[in-house]
DSSP file (Angstrom, degrees, kcal/mol; ACC not computed):
  #  RESIDUE AA STRUCTURE BP1 BP2  ACC     N-H-->O    O-->H-N    N-H-->O    O-->H-N    TCO  KAPPA ALPHA  PHI   PSI    X-CA   Y-CA   Z-CA
    1    1 A M              0   0    0      0, 0.0     2,-0.2     0, 0.0     0, 0.0   0.000 360.0 360.0 360.0 137.2   -2.6  102.6   92.8
    2    2 A K        -     0   0    0      1,-0.1     2,-0.3     2,-0.0     0, 0.0  -0.526 360.0-120.1 -81.1 142.5   -0.6  100.8   90.1
    3    3 A K        -     0   0    0     -2,-0.2     2,-0.8     1,-0.1     3,-0.2  -0.616  11.4-148.6 -81.4 140.4    1.9   98.1   91.0
    4    4 A L    >>  +     0   0    0     -2,-0.3     3,-1.3     1,-0.2     4,-0.7  -0.613  29.7 162.8-107.2  71.4    5.4   98.7   89.9
    5    5 A S  T 34 S+     0   0    0     -2,-0.8    -1,-0.2     1,-0.3     3,-0.1   0.715  73.2  56.1 -64.0 -22.4    6.5   95.1   89.4
    6    6 A W  T 3> S+     0   0    0     -3,-0.2     4,-1.2     1,-0.2    -1,-0.3   0.702  94.9  68.7 -80.2 -22.2    9.5   96.3   87.2
    7    7 A A  H <> S+     0   0    0     -3,-1.3     4,-2.8     1,-0.2     5,-0.2   0.867  88.7  59.1 -72.3 -38.0   10.9   98.6   89.9
    8    8 A L  H  X S+     0   0    0     -4,-0.7     4,-2.7     1,-0.2    -1,-0.2   0.911 105.4  48.0 -64.0 -44.9   12.1   96.0   92.5
    9    9 A P  H  > S+     0   0    0      0, 0.0     4,-2.1     0, 0.0    -1,-0.2   0.901 114.0  47.5 -61.8 -37.3   14.5   94.1   90.1
   10   10 A I  H  X S+     0   0    0     -4,-1.2     4,-2.6     2,-0.2    -2,-0.2   0.946 112.9  47.8 -68.1 -47.1   16.1   97.4   89.0
   11   11 A A  H  X S+     0   0    0     -4,-2.8     4,-2.6     1,-0.2     5,-0.2   0.913 111.8  51.4 -59.8 -42.7   16.4   98.6   92.6
   12   12 A T  H  X S+     0   0    0     -4,-2.7     4,-2.7     2,-0.2    -1,-0.2   0.925 110.6  48.7 -57.1 -46.8   18.0   95.2   93.6
   13   13 A T  H  X S+     0   0    0     -4,-2.1     4,-2.3     1,-0.2    -2,-0.2   0.930 112.5  46.9 -62.5 -46.4   20.5   95.4   90.8
   14   14 A L  H  X S+     0   0    0     -4,-2.6     4,-2.1     1,-0.2    -1,-0.2   0.917 112.7  50.3 -62.8 -40.9   21.5   99.0   91.6
   15   15 A L  H  X S+     0   0    0     -4,-2.6     4,-2.8     1,-0.2     5,-0.2   0.919 110.0  49.9 -61.8 -45.2   21.8   98.1   95.3
   16   16 A A  H  X S+     0   0    0     -4,-2.7     4,-1.9     1,-0.2    -1,-0.2   0.916 109.9  51.2 -62.2 -41.1   24.0   95.1   94.5
   17   17 A A  H  <>S+     0   0    0     -4,-2.3     5,-2.5     2,-0.2     4,-0.4   0.901 111.5  47.5 -60.6 -43.1   26.2   97.2   92.3
   18   18 A V  H ><5S+     0   0    0     -4,-2.1     3,-1.3     1,-0.2    -2,-0.2   0.933 112.1  49.3 -67.3 -45.9   26.7   99.8   95.1
   19   19 A L  H 3<5S+     0   0    0     -4,-2.8    -1,-0.2     1,-0.3    -2,-0.2   0.805 109.0  53.1 -63.1 -30.1   27.4   97.1   97.7
   20   20 A A  T 3<5S-     0   0    0     -4,-1.9    -1,-0.3    -5,-0.2    -2,-0.2   0.559 118.2-112.8 -82.2  -7.1   30.0   95.5   95.4
   21   21 A G  T < 5 +     0   0    0     -3,-1.3    -3,-0.2    -4,-0.4     2,-0.1   0.630  63.6 153.1  87.0  13.6   31.7   98.9   95.0
   22   22 A Q      < -     0   0    0     -5,-2.5     2,-0.3    -6,-0.2    -1,-0.3  -0.458  22.0-171.0 -73.4 147.0   30.9   99.3   91.4
   23   23 A T        +     0   0    0     51,-0.3     2,-0.2    -2,-0.1    -5,-0.0  -0.940  52.1  14.2-130.2 158.7   30.6  102.8   89.9
   24   24 A G  S    S+     0   0    0     -2,-0.3    -2,-0.0     2,-0.0     0, 0.0  -0.512 110.6  25.5  81.3-146.2   29.3  103.8   86.6
   25   25 A S    >   -     0   0    0     -2,-0.2     3,-0.6     1,-0.2    -2,-0.1  -0.215  52.5-158.8 -59.4 133.2   27.3  101.3   84.4
   26   26 A V  T 3  S+     0   0    0      1,-0.2    -1,-0.2    -4,-0.1    -2,-0.0   0.528  81.5  85.2 -85.7  -6.2   25.5   98.5   86.1
   27   27 A S  T 3  S+     0   0    0      1,-0.1    -1,-0.2     2,-0.1    -2,-0.1   0.685  73.7  77.8 -70.5 -17.6   25.5   96.6   82.8
   28   28 A Q  S <  S-     0   0    0     -3,-0.6    -1,-0.1    46,-0.0     2,-0.1  -0.832  79.3-150.0 -94.3 105.2   28.9   95.2   83.6
   29   29 A P        -     0   0    0      0, 0.0     2,-0.5     0, 0.0    -2,-0.1  -0.389  21.6-106.5 -72.1 152.9   28.4   92.4   86.2
   30   30 A V        -     0   0    0     43,-0.1     2,-0.3    -2,-0.1    43,-0.2  -0.705  44.3-166.5 -75.9 124.7   31.1   91.6   88.7
   31   31 A E  E     -A   72   0A   0     41,-1.1    41,-3.1    -2,-0.5     2,-0.4  -0.833  13.1-137.8-115.3 154.1   32.7   88.3   87.6
   32   32 A S  E     +A   71   0A   0    135,-0.4   135,-3.1    -2,-0.3     2,-0.3  -0.932  26.3 176.8-113.8 135.5   34.9   86.0   89.5
   33   33 A F  E     -AB  70 166A   0     37,-2.9    37,-3.4    -2,-0.4     2,-0.4  -0.936  30.3-138.6-134.1 155.2   38.0   84.4   88.0
   34   34 A Q  E     - B   0 165A   0    131,-1.7   131,-2.9    -2,-0.3     2,-0.6  -0.914  28.5-141.4-101.8 141.0   40.9   82.2   88.7
   35   35 A I  E     - B   0 164A   0     33,-0.5     9,-2.3    -2,-0.4     2,-0.4  -0.912  18.7-170.2-114.0 112.7   44.0   83.5   87.0
   36   36 A R  E     -CB  43 163A   0    127,-2.8   127,-3.4    -2,-0.6     2,-0.3  -0.870  19.5-129.9-111.3 135.6   46.3   80.8   85.6
   37   37 A N  E  >  - B   0 162A   0      5,-2.5     4,-1.9    -2,-0.4   125,-0.2  -0.619  11.5-142.7 -77.2 133.2   49.8   81.4   84.3
   38   38 A Q  T  4 S+     0   0    0    123,-2.9   121,-0.2   120,-0.6    -1,-0.1   0.902  96.5  45.4 -66.0 -42.2   50.5   79.9   80.9
   39   39 A K  T  4 S+     0   0    0    119,-1.1    -1,-0.2   122,-0.3   120,-0.1   0.943 125.9  27.4 -68.1 -49.6   54.1   78.8   81.6
   40   40 A F  T  4 S-     0   0    0    118,-0.2    -2,-0.2     2,-0.1    -1,-0.2   0.722  90.7-138.9 -91.6 -22.7   53.6   77.2   85.0
   41   41 A G     <  +     0   0    0     -4,-1.9    21,-0.4     1,-0.3     2,-0.2   0.711  62.8 119.2  69.9  22.1   49.9   76.2   84.7
   42   42 A Q        -     0   0    0     -5,-0.2    -5,-2.5    19,-0.1     2,-0.3  -0.708  62.1-104.7-117.7 168.8   49.3   77.3   88.3
   43   43 A L  E     -CD  36  60A   0     17,-3.0    17,-1.4    -7,-0.2     2,-0.2  -0.687  25.9-113.4-102.8 148.5   47.0   79.9   89.9
   44   44 A L  E     + D   0  59A   0     -9,-2.3    -9,-0.3    -2,-0.3    15,-0.2  -0.502  51.1 140.8 -71.7 133.2   47.6   83.3   91.3
   45   45 A R  E     - D   0  58A   0     13,-2.0    13,-2.8    -2,-0.2     2,-0.2  -0.970  56.8 -83.8-163.0 164.9   47.0   83.7   95.1
   46   46 A P  E >   - D   0  57A   0      0, 0.0     3,-2.2     0, 0.0    11,-0.2  -0.523  64.8 -92.1 -66.6 138.9   48.5   85.3   98.3
   47   47 A E  G >  S-     0   0    0      9,-2.9     3,-1.9     1,-0.3    13,-0.0  -0.309 107.9  -3.0 -57.4 132.6   51.3   83.1   99.7
   48   48 A D  G 3  S-     0   0    0      1,-0.3    -1,-0.3    -3,-0.1     3,-0.1   0.715 117.4 -81.9  56.5  24.0   50.0   80.7  102.2
   49   49 A A  G <  S+     0   0    0     -3,-2.2    -1,-0.3     1,-0.2    -2,-0.2   0.819  79.2 175.4  51.5  32.7   46.5   82.3  101.8
   50   50 A N    <   -     0   0    0     -3,-1.9    -1,-0.2     1,-0.1    37,-0.1  -0.461  32.1-155.4 -72.0 138.4   47.8   84.9  104.2
   51   51 A N        +     0   0    0     -2,-0.2    -1,-0.1    -3,-0.1    -3,-0.0   0.526  56.8 115.3 -87.2 -11.7   45.5   87.9  105.0
   52   52 A A  S >  S-     0   0    0      1,-0.1     3,-1.4     2,-0.1    52,-0.2  -0.316  73.6-109.9 -70.8 140.0   48.4   90.3  106.0
   53   53 A D  T 3  S+     0   0    0      1,-0.2    52,-0.2    50,-0.1    -1,-0.1  -0.425 105.4  34.3 -57.9 141.7   49.3   93.4  104.0
   54   54 A G  T 3  S+     0   0    0     50,-3.3     2,-0.3     1,-0.3    -1,-0.2   0.480  79.1 146.9  85.2   6.0   52.6   92.9  102.2
   55   55 A T    <   -     0   0    0     -3,-1.4    49,-2.8    49,-0.2    -1,-0.3  -0.578  51.0-115.7 -73.4 135.5   52.1   89.2  101.5
   56   56 A R  B     -M  103   0B   0     -2,-0.3    -9,-2.9    47,-0.2     2,-0.4  -0.321  20.9-122.0 -69.2 150.6   53.7   88.2   98.2
   57   57 A L  E     +D   46   0A   0     45,-2.0    92,-2.0    92,-0.3    45,-0.2  -0.829  40.7 170.6 -91.7 137.0   51.6   86.9   95.4
   58   58 A V  E     -DE  45 148A   0    -13,-2.8   -13,-2.0    -2,-0.4     2,-0.3  -0.770  33.7-105.6-135.2 178.8   52.6   83.4   94.2
   59   59 A L  E     +D   44   0A   0     88,-1.9    88,-0.4    -2,-0.2   -15,-0.2  -0.818  36.5 176.4-107.1 150.5   51.5   80.6   92.0
   60   60 A Y  E     -D   43   0A   0    -17,-1.4   -17,-3.0    -2,-0.3     3,-0.1  -0.984  39.0 -84.0-153.9 149.4   50.0   77.4   93.4
   61   61 A P        -     0   0    0      0, 0.0   -19,-0.1     0, 0.0   -20,-0.1  -0.231  65.4 -81.0 -57.1 143.1   48.4   74.2   92.0
   62   62 A S        +     0   0    0    -21,-0.4     2,-0.3     2,-0.1   -20,-0.0  -0.137  60.5 153.2 -53.6 132.2   44.7   74.6   91.1
   63   63 A Q        -     0   0    0     -3,-0.1     2,-1.5     2,-0.1     5,-0.1  -0.954  53.6-111.6-148.6 157.3   42.1   74.2   93.7
   64   64 A M        +     0   0    0     -2,-0.3   109,-3.0   107,-0.1     2,-0.3  -0.471  68.7 141.6 -88.9  62.9   38.6   75.6   94.1
   65   65 A W  B >   -o  173   0C   0     -2,-1.5     3,-1.1   107,-0.2   109,-0.2  -0.769  61.2-130.6-106.7 146.3   39.7   77.8   97.0
   66   66 A K  G >  S+     0   0    0    107,-1.9     3,-1.7    -2,-0.3    20,-0.9   0.852 107.7  63.1 -64.2 -32.3   38.5   81.3   97.7
   67   67 A C  G 3  S+     0   0    0      1,-0.3    -1,-0.2    18,-0.2   -18,-0.1   0.645 104.1  49.1 -66.7 -13.6   42.2   82.4   98.1
   68   68 A M  G <  S+     0   0    0     -3,-1.1   -33,-0.5   -23,-0.1     2,-0.4   0.249  98.8  83.7-107.7   9.9   42.7   81.5   94.4
   69   69 A T    <   -     0   0    0     -3,-1.7    16,-2.6   -35,-0.2     2,-0.4  -0.962  57.9-165.5-125.4 135.0   39.7   83.4   93.1
   70   70 A W  E     -AF  33  84A   0    -37,-3.4   -37,-2.9    -2,-0.4     2,-0.4  -0.935  18.1-134.7-121.6 135.0   39.4   87.1   92.2
   71   71 A K  E     -AF  32  83A   0     12,-3.2    12,-1.9    -2,-0.4     2,-0.7  -0.727  20.3-147.3 -82.0 137.8   36.5   89.4   91.7
   72   72 A R  E     -AF  31  82A   0    -41,-3.1   -41,-1.1    -2,-0.4    10,-0.2  -0.915  20.0-174.8-112.5 106.4   37.1   91.6   88.6
   73   73 A L  E     - F   0  81A   0      8,-3.0     8,-2.7    -2,-0.7   -43,-0.1  -0.839  33.3-102.4-104.5 136.0   35.5   95.0   89.1
   74   74 A P  E     + F   0  80A   0      0, 0.0   -51,-0.3     0, 0.0     6,-0.3  -0.302  39.6 174.1 -54.9 129.9   35.3   97.6   86.5
   75   75 A G  E     -     0   0A   0      4,-3.1     2,-0.3     1,-0.4     5,-0.2   0.507  57.2 -56.2-115.2  -6.4   37.9  100.3   87.2
   76   76 A G  E >  S- F   0  79A   0      3,-1.0     3,-1.0     5,-0.0     2,-0.7  -0.965  99.2  -7.8 157.7-164.1   37.7  102.6   84.2
   77   77 A S  T 3  S-     0   0    0     -2,-0.3     3,-0.1     1,-0.3     0, 0.0  -0.508 132.8 -24.8 -67.0 108.1   38.0  102.3   80.5
   78   78 A S  T 3  S+     0   0    0     -2,-0.7    41,-0.9     1,-0.2     2,-0.3   0.661 117.0 109.4  56.8  24.8   39.2   98.7   79.9
   79   79 A T  E <   -FG  76 118A   0     -3,-1.0    -4,-3.1    39,-0.2    -3,-1.0  -0.911  48.3-162.7-123.9 159.4   40.8   98.4   83.3
   80   80 A F  E     -FG  74 117A   0     37,-2.7    37,-2.6    -2,-0.3     2,-0.4  -0.967  17.3-136.3-137.5 147.5   39.8   96.5   86.4
   81   81 A A  E     -F   73   0A   0     -8,-2.7    -8,-3.0    -2,-0.3     2,-0.4  -0.849  26.4-145.4 -94.7 144.3   40.3   96.3   90.1
   82   82 A L  E     -F   72   0A   0     -2,-0.4     2,-0.4    33,-0.4     9,-0.2  -0.927  15.2-174.2-113.0 136.8   40.9   92.8   91.5
   83   83 A Q  E     -F   71   0A   0    -12,-1.9   -12,-3.2    -2,-0.4     7,-0.2  -0.985  23.1-126.3-132.9 126.0   39.7   91.6   94.9
   84   84 A N  E  >  -F   70   0A   0      5,-3.3     4,-2.1    -2,-0.4   -14,-0.2  -0.464  10.5-139.9 -74.0 135.3   40.4   88.3   96.5
   85   85 A H  T  4 S+     0   0    0    -16,-2.6   -18,-0.2   -19,-0.7    -1,-0.1   0.845  99.5  37.7 -61.7 -36.0   37.5   86.2   97.7
   86   86 A L  T  4 S+     0   0    0    -20,-0.9    -1,-0.2   -17,-0.3   -19,-0.1   0.952 128.6  26.9 -84.0 -50.9   39.2   85.1  100.8
   87   87 A T  T  4 S-     0   0    0    -21,-0.2    -2,-0.2     2,-0.1    -1,-0.1   0.665  87.5-137.8 -88.1 -15.1   41.2   88.2  102.0
   88   88 A A     <  +     0   0    0     -4,-2.1    19,-0.5     1,-0.2     2,-0.2   0.701  68.0 116.2  59.8  21.0   39.0   90.9  100.4
   89   89 A K        -     0   0    0     17,-0.1    -5,-3.3    -5,-0.1    -1,-0.2  -0.569  55.1-144.3-111.0 175.1   42.3   92.6   99.4
   90   90 A T  E     -N  105   0B   0     15,-2.4    15,-2.2    -7,-0.2     2,-0.3  -0.460  18.1-119.3-120.1-166.4   43.9   93.4   96.1
   91   91 A F  E     -N  104   0B   0     13,-0.3     2,-0.3    -9,-0.2    13,-0.2  -0.978  22.9-176.6-143.1 156.9   47.6   93.4   95.0
   92   92 A S  E     -N  103   0B   0     11,-2.3    11,-2.5    -2,-0.3     2,-0.3  -0.984  34.8-101.3-150.1 150.2   50.0   96.1   93.7
   93   93 A A  E     -N  102   0B   0     -2,-0.3     2,-0.6     9,-0.2     9,-0.2  -0.618  35.3-153.2 -72.5 131.8   53.6   96.3   92.5
   94   94 A Q        +     0   0    0      7,-2.6     2,-0.2    -2,-0.3    -1,-0.0  -0.922  57.3   3.1-119.2 105.4   55.8   97.7   95.2
   95   95 A G  S    S-     0   0    0     -2,-0.6     5,-0.1     5,-0.1    -2,-0.0  -0.617  75.2 -99.6 116.4-174.6   58.8   99.5   94.0
   96   96 A D        +     0   0    0     -2,-0.2    -1,-0.1     3,-0.1     4,-0.1   0.034  66.7 125.8-138.9  31.6   60.2  100.5   90.6
   97   97 A G  S    S-     0   0    0      2,-0.1     3,-0.4     1,-0.1    -2,-0.0  -0.145  77.4 -91.9 -78.5 178.0   62.9   97.9   89.7
   98   98 A Q  S    S+     0   0    0      1,-0.3     2,-0.5    54,-0.1    -1,-0.1   0.883 125.2  25.9 -61.9 -40.5   63.1   95.9   86.5
   99   99 A Q  S    S-     0   0    0     53,-0.1    -1,-0.3    51,-0.0    53,-0.2  -0.885  86.0-168.9-123.4  98.3   61.2   93.0   88.2
  100  100 A T  E     -H  151   0A   0     51,-2.1    51,-2.4    -2,-0.5    -5,-0.1  -0.758  23.2-116.0 -94.9 126.3   59.1   94.6   90.9
  101  101 A P  E     -H  150   0A   0      0, 0.0    -7,-2.6     0, 0.0     2,-0.6  -0.214  20.1-136.2 -60.1 147.8   57.4   92.3   93.5
  102  102 A V  E     - N   0  93B   0     47,-2.0   -45,-2.0    -9,-0.2     2,-0.3  -0.937  29.2-175.6-109.3 121.7   53.6   92.2   93.6
  103  103 A L  E     -MN  56  92B   0    -11,-2.5   -11,-2.3    -2,-0.6   -47,-0.2  -0.839  30.6-100.8-120.2 154.1   52.2   92.3   97.2
  104  104 A Q  E     + N   0  91B   0    -49,-2.8   -50,-3.3    -2,-0.3   -13,-0.3  -0.507  45.9 173.2 -72.4 138.3   48.8   92.1   98.8
  105  105 A V  E     - N   0  90B   0    -15,-2.2   -15,-2.4   -52,-0.2   -53,-0.0  -0.927  38.5 -78.2-139.7 163.2   47.4   95.5   99.8
  106  106 A P        -     0   0    0      0, 0.0     2,-1.0     0, 0.0   -17,-0.1  -0.300  40.5-119.4 -65.0 151.9   44.1   96.7  101.1
  107  107 A F        -     0   0    0    -19,-0.5     7,-0.1   -17,-0.1     4,-0.1  -0.799  39.2-130.3 -89.7 101.9   41.2   97.1   98.7
  108  108 A G        -     0   0    0     -2,-1.0     6,-0.1     1,-0.1    -1,-0.0  -0.122   8.3-141.1 -60.7 145.4   40.5  100.8   99.1
  109  109 A A  S    S+     0   0    0      1,-0.1     2,-0.8     4,-0.1    -1,-0.1   0.862  90.4  78.6 -69.6 -35.3   36.9  102.1   99.7
  110  110 A N  S >> S-     0   0    0      1,-0.2     3,-1.6     2,-0.1     4,-0.7  -0.671  72.7-156.3 -80.7 109.9   37.8  105.0   97.4
  111  111 A T  G >4 S+     0   0    0     -2,-0.8     3,-0.7     1,-0.3    -1,-0.2   0.800  90.0  57.6 -58.1 -32.1   37.5  103.7   93.8
  112  112 A S  G 34 S+     0   0    0      1,-0.2    -1,-0.3    -3,-0.1    -2,-0.1   0.751 106.6  50.1 -73.2 -19.5   39.9  106.3   92.3
  113  113 A A  G <4 S+     0   0    0     -3,-1.6    -1,-0.2     2,-0.1    -2,-0.2   0.584  87.8 109.2 -93.1 -10.1   42.7  105.2   94.7
  114  114 A R  S << S-     0   0    0     -3,-0.7     2,-0.2    -4,-0.7    -7,-0.1  -0.332  77.6-108.4 -70.8 145.7   42.4  101.4   93.9
  115  115 A Q        -     0   0    0    -33,-0.1   -33,-0.4    -2,-0.0     2,-0.3  -0.536  41.5-164.1 -65.8 133.0   45.1   99.7   92.0
  116  116 A T        -     0   0    0     -2,-0.2    16,-1.8   -35,-0.1     2,-0.4  -0.889   8.9-154.8-122.6 157.9   43.8   98.8   88.5
  117  117 A W  E     -GI  80 131A   0    -37,-2.6   -37,-2.7    -2,-0.3     2,-0.5  -0.980  13.6-133.4-132.8 141.3   45.0   96.5   85.8
  118  118 A R  E     -GI  79 130A   0     12,-2.8    12,-2.7    -2,-0.4     2,-0.7  -0.846  16.7-152.4 -93.6 126.2   44.5   96.5   82.1
  119  119 A F  E     - I   0 129A   0    -41,-0.9     2,-0.6    -2,-0.5    10,-0.2  -0.896  12.7-175.1-105.5 114.1   43.5   93.2   80.5
  120  120 A V  E     - I   0 128A   0      8,-2.7     8,-2.5    -2,-0.7     2,-0.3  -0.928  19.1-139.1-111.6 115.0   44.6   92.8   76.9
  121  121 A Q  E     - I   0 127A   0     -2,-0.6     6,-0.2     6,-0.2     2,-0.2  -0.543  19.8-152.6 -77.9 134.0   43.4   89.7   75.2
  122  122 A L    >   -     0   0    0      4,-3.4     3,-2.0    -2,-0.3    -1,-0.0  -0.476  31.7 -94.0 -98.0 172.3   46.0   88.1   73.0
  123  123 A Q  T 3  S+     0   0    0      1,-0.3    -1,-0.1    -2,-0.2    -2,-0.1   0.764 124.0  54.7 -57.6 -30.5   45.5   85.9   69.9
  124  124 A D  T 3  S-     0   0    0      2,-0.0    -1,-0.3     1,-0.0     3,-0.1   0.240 119.9-107.9 -90.0  13.6   45.7   82.7   71.8
  125  125 A S  S <  S+     0   0    0     -3,-2.0    -2,-0.1     1,-0.3     2,-0.1   0.469  84.4 119.3  70.8   5.2   42.9   83.9   74.1
  126  126 A T        -     0   0    0     37,-0.1    -4,-3.4    -5,-0.0     2,-0.4  -0.368  59.6-121.5 -81.9 178.2   45.3   84.4   77.1
  127  127 A Y  E     -IJ 121 162A   0     35,-2.9    35,-2.4    -6,-0.2     2,-0.5  -0.937   6.2-141.3-126.5 147.3   45.7   87.8   78.5
  128  128 A Q  E     -I  120   0A   0     -8,-2.5    -8,-2.7    -2,-0.4     2,-0.6  -0.916  24.7-155.9 -90.5 125.1   48.4   90.4   79.1
  129  129 A I  E     -I  119   0A   0     -2,-0.5     9,-2.9    31,-0.5     2,-0.4  -0.926  12.3-165.6-114.5 110.7   47.7   91.9   82.5
  130  130 A I  E     -IK 118 137A   0    -12,-2.7   -12,-2.8    -2,-0.6     2,-0.4  -0.826  23.0-127.3-107.4 131.7   49.3   95.4   82.8
  131  131 A D  E  >  -I  117   0A   0      5,-3.0     4,-2.6    -2,-0.4     5,-0.2  -0.559  19.9-150.3 -66.3 120.3   49.8   97.4   85.9
  132  132 A T  T  4 S+     0   0    0    -16,-1.8    -1,-0.2    -2,-0.4   -15,-0.1   0.726  91.3  53.6 -71.4 -17.4   48.2  100.8   85.0
  133  133 A R  T  4 S+     0   0    0    -17,-0.3    -1,-0.2     1,-0.1   -16,-0.1   0.899 125.7  18.4 -82.7 -42.5   50.5  102.7   87.2
  134  134 A S  T  4 S-     0   0    0      2,-0.2    -2,-0.2     0, 0.0     3,-0.1   0.658  91.9-129.4-104.4 -16.3   53.8  101.4   85.9
  135  135 A G     <  +     0   0    0     -4,-2.6    19,-0.3     1,-0.3     2,-0.2   0.569  64.3 133.6  76.6  10.5   52.8  100.0   82.4
  136  136 A K        -     0   0    0     -5,-0.2    -5,-3.0    17,-0.1    -1,-0.3  -0.577  56.1-112.6 -92.8 157.1   54.6   96.7   83.3
  137  137 A A  E     -KL 130 152A   0     15,-2.9    15,-2.2    -7,-0.2    -7,-0.2  -0.646  26.4-107.5 -94.2 145.0   53.1   93.2   82.8
  138  138 A L  E     - L   0 151A   0     -9,-2.9     2,-0.4    -2,-0.3    -9,-0.3  -0.504  50.4-177.7 -60.9 126.8   52.2   90.7   85.5
  139  139 A T  E     - L   0 150A   0     11,-3.3    11,-3.0    -2,-0.2     2,-0.4  -0.998  25.0-138.3-139.2 137.6   54.9   88.1   85.3
  140  140 A A  E     - L   0 149A   0     19,-2.4     2,-0.4    -2,-0.4     9,-0.2  -0.802  22.0-170.8 -94.6 138.3   55.6   84.8   87.1
  141  141 A V  E     - L   0 148A   0      7,-3.2     7,-2.4    -2,-0.4     2,-0.2  -0.993  22.0-125.9-134.2 127.3   59.2   84.1   88.1
  142  142 A A  E     + L   0 147A   0     -2,-0.4     2,-0.3     5,-0.2     5,-0.3  -0.527  36.8 174.6 -68.1 134.3   60.6   80.8   89.4
  143  143 A S  E >   - L   0 146A   0      3,-4.0     3,-1.6    -2,-0.2    -1,-0.0  -0.818  47.7 -91.9-131.6 174.2   62.4   81.3   92.7
  144  144 A G  T 3  S+     0   0    0      1,-0.3     3,-0.1    -2,-0.3    -2,-0.0   0.813 125.5  42.9 -55.9 -31.4   64.1   79.0   95.3
  145  145 A S  T 3  S-     0   0    0      1,-0.2     2,-0.4     0, 0.0    -1,-0.3   0.289 128.6 -74.3-102.5  10.7   60.9   78.8   97.3
  146  146 A G  E <  S- L   0 143A   0     -3,-1.6    -3,-4.0   -88,-0.0     2,-0.5  -0.993  77.4 -32.3 137.6-146.0   58.4   78.4   94.4
  147  147 A T  E     - L   0 142A   0    -88,-0.4   -88,-1.9    -2,-0.4    -5,-0.2  -0.965  56.3-170.3-120.1 118.4   57.0   80.7   91.8
  148  148 A I  E     -EL  58 141A   0     -7,-2.4    -7,-3.2    -2,-0.5     2,-0.4  -0.601  18.7-122.0-103.8 166.4   56.5   84.4   92.8
  149  149 A V  E     + L   0 140A   0    -92,-2.0   -47,-2.0   -47,-0.3   -92,-0.3  -0.918  35.0 159.1-116.7 133.5   54.7   87.2   90.9
  150  150 A V  E     -HL 101 139A   0    -11,-3.0   -11,-3.3    -2,-0.4     2,-0.4  -0.847  38.6-114.3-133.9 169.3   56.3   90.5   89.7
  151  151 A V  E     +HL 100 138A   0    -51,-2.4   -51,-2.1    -2,-0.3   -13,-0.2  -0.934  43.2 161.6-104.4 142.6   55.7   93.1   87.2
  152  152 A A  E     - L   0 137A   0    -15,-2.2   -15,-2.9    -2,-0.4   -53,-0.1  -0.972  47.0 -71.6-151.8 161.5   58.3   93.4   84.5
  153  153 A P        -     0   0    0      0, 0.0     2,-0.2     0, 0.0   -17,-0.1  -0.290  63.2 -95.4 -58.7 144.6   58.5   95.0   81.0
  154  154 A W        +     0   0    0    -19,-0.3   -15,-0.0     1,-0.1   -26,-0.0  -0.423  51.5 160.5 -63.8 125.3   56.5   93.1   78.4
  155  155 A Q        -     0   0    0     -2,-0.2    -1,-0.1     2,-0.1     5,-0.0   0.199  55.5-114.5-127.3  10.3   58.5   90.5   76.5
  156  156 A D        +     0   0    0      1,-0.2    -2,-0.1     4,-0.1     5,-0.0   0.920  63.2 151.4  54.1  47.8   55.7   88.4   75.2
  157  157 A K    >   -     0   0    0      1,-0.1     3,-2.0     0, 0.0     4,-0.2  -0.717  59.9-113.1-103.7 156.4   56.8   85.3   77.2
  158  158 A P  G >  S+     0   0    0      0, 0.0     3,-1.4     0, 0.0  -119,-1.1   0.834 116.4  62.9 -57.7 -30.4   54.6   82.4   78.5
  159  159 A E  G 3  S+     0   0    0      1,-0.2   -19,-2.4  -121,-0.2    -3,-0.0   0.550 104.0  49.7 -72.7  -3.1   55.3   83.6   82.0
  160  160 A Q  G <  S+     0   0    0     -3,-2.0     2,-0.5   -21,-0.2   -31,-0.5   0.273  92.9  91.1-111.0   4.7   53.6   86.8   81.2
  161  161 A R    <   -     0   0    0     -3,-1.4  -123,-2.9    -4,-0.2     2,-0.4  -0.879  57.4-167.3-109.0 134.9   50.5   85.3   79.7
  162  162 A W  E     -BJ  37 127A   0    -35,-2.4   -35,-2.9    -2,-0.5     2,-0.5  -0.937  13.8-146.9-127.3 141.1   47.5   84.6   81.9
  163  163 A E  E     -B   36   0A   0   -127,-3.4  -127,-2.8    -2,-0.4     2,-0.6  -0.894  14.5-144.3-104.7 132.1   44.3   82.5   81.4
  164  164 A L  E     -B   35   0A   0     -2,-0.5     2,-0.7  -129,-0.2  -129,-0.2  -0.874  11.9-163.5 -97.8 124.2   41.1   83.8   83.0
  165  165 A I  E     -B   34   0A   0   -131,-2.9  -131,-1.7    -2,-0.6     2,-0.1  -0.898  19.8-131.7-114.0 106.4   38.9   80.9   84.3
  166  166 A L  E     -B   33   0A   0     -2,-0.7     2,-0.4  -133,-0.2  -133,-0.2  -0.351  32.4-167.4 -57.9 126.4   35.4   82.1   85.0
  167  167 A T        -     0   0    0   -135,-3.1  -135,-0.4   -97,-0.2     5,-0.0  -0.945  25.4-132.7-128.0 136.4   34.5   80.7   88.5
  168  168 A D    >   -     0   0    0     -2,-0.4     3,-2.3     1,-0.2     4,-0.1  -0.795  17.0-152.9 -85.0 110.9   31.2   80.4   90.4
  169  169 A P  G >  S+     0   0    0      0, 0.0     3,-1.3     0, 0.0    -1,-0.2   0.734  90.3  69.2 -57.0 -23.1   32.1   81.7   93.9
  170  170 A R  G 3  S+     0   0    0      1,-0.3    -2,-0.0    -3,-0.0    -3,-0.0   0.665  96.4  53.8 -72.5 -14.4   29.3   79.6   95.4
  171  171 A K  G <  S+     0   0    0     -3,-2.3    -1,-0.3     2,-0.1     2,-0.2   0.290  85.5 111.5-102.7  11.5   31.4   76.5   94.6
  172  172 A L    <   -     0   0    0     -3,-1.3  -107,-0.2    -4,-0.1     2,-0.2  -0.563  49.3-158.7 -85.1 148.3   34.6   77.7   96.4
  173  173 A T  B      o   65   0C   0   -109,-3.0  -107,-1.9    -2,-0.2    -2,-0.1  -0.687 360.0 360.0-112.8 169.6   35.8   76.0   99.5
  174  174 A M              0   0    0     -2,-0.2  -109,-0.1  -109,-0.2    -1,-0.1   0.500 360.0 360.0  55.2 360.0   38.2   77.3  102.2
């Protein structure tokens, strides 16, 4: 009987994709990023690293923490679902106002029901991150208690531009 030495690596890759919740092409690896706002220079995370549903998303000074790092999973044509390394949750705009708060929500097992975001690379290598449901842009807003995150109509401002920092999840703490 011939040995199938090529079969094990392929099977392992497919299994990893299924366990990570990927659908479709296995050629797109799941990557982890920290997401930094251009205006404020701080990273996106759930407020106080809280695990509860409904927790606001805020900006916080850079650390190599799990709560500040997001898995970017393919969600469709040029869209992605984001999953936090600490909470295993995602985030979604809640409401339909001019500036709608972005809150932490469960990361659904059903890929078609997950919140997805469109990443559009801009000329300065930052990204516009668009809520695929509302068409509004992820936006940082200064408030009395810090900097919160909302979705708002695109106005091409620094508070709407985001840098993706490729991060090795094995180097994260907390």
